[in-house]
C-alpha positions in Angstrom: 143.7 126.4 196.1 145.3 126.1 199.5 143.1 128.3 201.6 141.6 128.4 205.1 139.4 130.6 207.2 139.6 130.6 211.0 137.5 132.5 213.6 138.2 132.6 217.3 136.1 134.4 219.9 137.0 134.5 223.6 136.4 137.0 226.5 139.7 138.5 225.6 139.7 138.8 221.8 137.6 138.3 218.6 139.4 137.3 215.5 138.5 136.4 211.9 141.3 135.4 209.6 141.5 134.2 206.0 144.7 132.8 204.5 145.7 131.7 201.0 149.1 130.1 200.8 149.5 130.5 197.0 148.7 134.2 197.0 150.2 137.5 195.7 151.5 138.9 199.0 148.3 141.0 199.6 147.3 141.8 203.2 144.2 143.5 204.5 144.7 143.9 208.3 142.7 145.5 211.1 143.8 144.9 214.6 144.4 147.1 217.7 148.2 146.3 217.5 149.6 148.4 214.6 153.1 147.1 215.0 151.9 143.5 214.6 149.9 144.6 211.5 153.1 145.9 210.1 154.9 142.6 210.8 152.0 140.6 209.3 152.1 142.7 206.2 155.8 141.8 205.8 155.0 138.1 206.3 152.3 138.2 203.6 154.4 140.1 201.1 157.6 138.2 201.5 155.9 134.8 202.0 153.7 135.2 198.9 150.6 134.8 201.1 147.2 136.5 200.9 146.1 137.4 204.4 142.9 139.0 205.7 142.6 139.8 209.4 140.0 141.4 211.5 140.7 141.5 215.2 139.6 143.2 218.4 140.9 142.6 221.9 141.4 143.8 225.4 144.5 145.9 224.6 143.8 148.2 227.5 145.3 145.5 229.7 148.2 145.0 227.3 148.4 143.4 223.8 149.4 139.9 225.0 146.0 138.2 224.6 145.4 139.7 221.1 148.9 139.0 219.8 148.8 135.4 221.1 145.3 134.7 219.7 146.3 136.1 216.3 149.2 133.7 216.4 146.9 130.8 217.2 144.6 131.7 214.3 147.4 132.1 211.8 148.9 128.8 212.8 145.6 127.1 212.6 145.0 128.5 209.2 148.4 127.4 207.9 147.7 123.9 209.3 144.2 123.7 207.6 145.4 125.1 204.3 148.2 122.5 204.1 145.8 119.7 204.6 147.7 116.3 204.6 150.8 118.2 203.5 151.3 115.9 200.6 153.9 117.1 198.0 155.2 120.0 200.1 158.9 120.7 200.4 158.5 120.6 204.2 161.7 122.4 205.1 162.8 126.0 204.6 165.5 128.3 205.8 166.5 131.9 205.2 168.6 134.8 206.4 167.2 138.3 206.2 168.9 141.6 207.0 167.3 144.9 207.9 169.9 147.6 208.0 172.1 146.7 211.0 170.1 143.7 212.0 170.4 140.1 210.7 168.0 137.2 211.5 167.8 133.6 210.5 164.7 131.4 210.3 164.5 127.6 209.9 161.1 125.9 209.4 160.0 122.3 209.4 156.3 121.6 208.5 156.7 118.0 209.6 153.8 118.1 212.1 155.9 118.4 215.3 155.3 121.7 217.0 158.3 123.4 218.6 159.6 126.9 218.8 163.0 128.4 219.6 163.9 132.0 219.8 167.6 132.9 220.4 168.2 135.3 222.0 164.9 136.4 223.5 163.7 140.0 223.0 163.8 142.4 225.9 160.8 143.9 227.7 160.6 147.1 225.6 157.6 148.6 223.9 157.2 149.5 220.2 153.9 151.4 220.3 151.6 149.1 222.3 153.5 146.0 221.2 156.0 144.6 223.8 159.0 143.2 221.9 159.0 140.0 224.1 155.5 139.2 222.6 157.4 138.1 219.5 158.0 134.9 221.4 154.3 134.4 222.4 153.2 135.1 218.8 155.5 132.6 217.2 155.0 130.0 220.0 151.3 130.1 219.3 151.8 130.0 215.6 154.2 127.0 215.8 151.9 125.0 218.1 148.8 125.5 216.0 150.6 125.1 212.6 152.2 121.9 213.9 155.5 123.4 212.8 159.0 123.5 214.2 160.4 127.0 213.9 163.8 128.3 215.0 164.5 132.0 214.9 167.9 133.4 215.6 168.8 137.1 215.9 172.4 137.2 214.9 172.9 140.8 215.7 171.3 144.3 215.6 170.8 147.4 217.6 167.2 148.4 217.0 164.5 146.1 218.3 162.1 147.1 215.5 164.7 146.1 212.9 165.5 142.8 214.7 161.9 141.8 214.9 161.1 142.8 211.4 164.2 140.9 210.1 162.9 137.8 212.0 159.4 138.1 210.5 160.9 138.5 207.0 163.3 135.6 207.4 160.4 133.5 208.6 158.3 134.5 205.6 161.1 133.5 203.2 161.6 130.1 205.0 157.9 129.4 205.1 157.6 130.2 201.4 160.2 127.4 200.7 158.6 124.9 203.1 155.1 125.2 201.7 156.4 125.0 198.1 155.1 122.1 196.1 157.3 119.4 194.6 156.3 118.9 191.0 158.1 115.5 190.8 156.6 114.1 194.1 153.3 115.8 194.5 151.3 113.0 196.2 153.7 111.8 198.8 153.9 112.9 202.5 157.4 114.3 202.9 158.5 111.8 205.6 160.0 108.3 205.6 157.3 107.4 208.1 154.7 108.2 205.4 152.9 110.2 208.0 153.5 113.6 209.6 153.6 114.0 213.4 
């Protein structure tokens, strides 16, 4: 079973996260950022992940610390659950629509952290979640998962729809990338025979 547990406690947030990569899309989420909970529920369901999250944070000063720290914990859990990454597909890509919005995600789990978001989200609020925190969340996730992630928002009018399409596209691409190769289950997916 590819599972991991991560805890993180700082002066700004306290987070406990459990992840199973080969799950059933179940999510149990408690954080002070309801919109992020909604997005993580989409990630779990469409990525086939089981995710349990308990988080508190200093959201009275804004949700930035909590959102970023959840991204750190989720990225760390993905990294730990993948272990040496032997036998994984490594790459994944997907488009996902949500009504008028369309997003694309491309993922490489090759051990090289990098994140691109094009175009950036504006400084507008959805509840207590600022849309531009989408960058901070995925930047933290990519860094700590040791993953390259490219997210493109092709078009859309509603920021909620665009962000949700991006999370769902990422979920679908991640599902592909973590998939196991039955014919090549012991090899590291790199000509270097080493990831990073």
